[in-house]
Steps between C-alpha positions, in 0.01 A plus 500: 500500500791257470700432816861603481768327706764732363728657762530876509859603446625788710799722446766395750735782597822475699326662796201265481722194466714611795187520716390149396842341563559681832157391622572141395829501693314611812247218477765244400723580799201488736393165352845345545531626857157360582534167318844432647399598853762772544236700688211345694166458319334724760701795360337473155159596370326375181449733204353440156743561211552352152177303554664320794495526877848611606649558843650839587694586814348711777833521687580876525878457481484269200243721326726804541807309377324361192350840413846657511656226283214505248523878467867470407431207266238713324759774440752252358234340279394830347867582434548158338773414750358206697637167378384266774322482835603214728326388819746301709389275787775431754532311827480746787776308676813521285347678200523206256294561184249220448261651244541764230210646302634690199288722274698593188382822336545592134405849387431629150756781507326682214214563742748656744709699253246595233162481676388210282172333604356153437153353480381205705170421667482549874311169527788314334758656735283417802462138385875462459565646847227278647680192362828609663334566837325161485840335454645689798204385710544140381874502573448343842425173319861463380714721727660338806354581840674785681576339834720784627398849607564711190527861398503665158677770303424678174782554249470729199730467199527827307719664237840596642439875466164495683440742786478301824341643818738552793316249720559222244820299506688268265436133564644169393280296266411244772499200270411149620752216501373189314179668395204371302310746280143529379418753230154652535280650229590847382275795424537804280334840491671541158719769661639285782542122502535325838646148516476339847705206626539336840819327615516290814741277687484157338 
């Protein structure tokens, strides 16, 4: 029998795509926090995902915070309202923004409004995400060292008429003065397209 290298195409629904993108955001945020030393390495544990070994936090407070944010992100994704997720790294002393990881999100609104589906192989999506995560991991080769004690914040850009939980608050954009930018590879589920970029103090 002839070997077939053909990829099996799956139907990608809005719900399925939302799960994939939300999961990616969780691993991406964990990877940045680990790679940039925002939390100590002893507070992370290795897991296998996307064919890679990734680091995931074991800190109870951070785990709870990320779970809460990702749950809300999932709701905005399935409503087609999330435009961008931004992870901001700031100096603990003074709050100056020194790094800004932005993940632009584009949504096929026909999938939201009309229930349209797409076809794309799961293997292809996983490969695209793997390439993005590899770039995040490799970012320490070009990003400046963080010599100060730093903290982070997550900003979500949504449509103006989106429902926002009471515990969330409006925030300034926290841009960086005199920034340099590096655009990372994007990935697409065919329902959502995610385009990452990192900006840092030049």
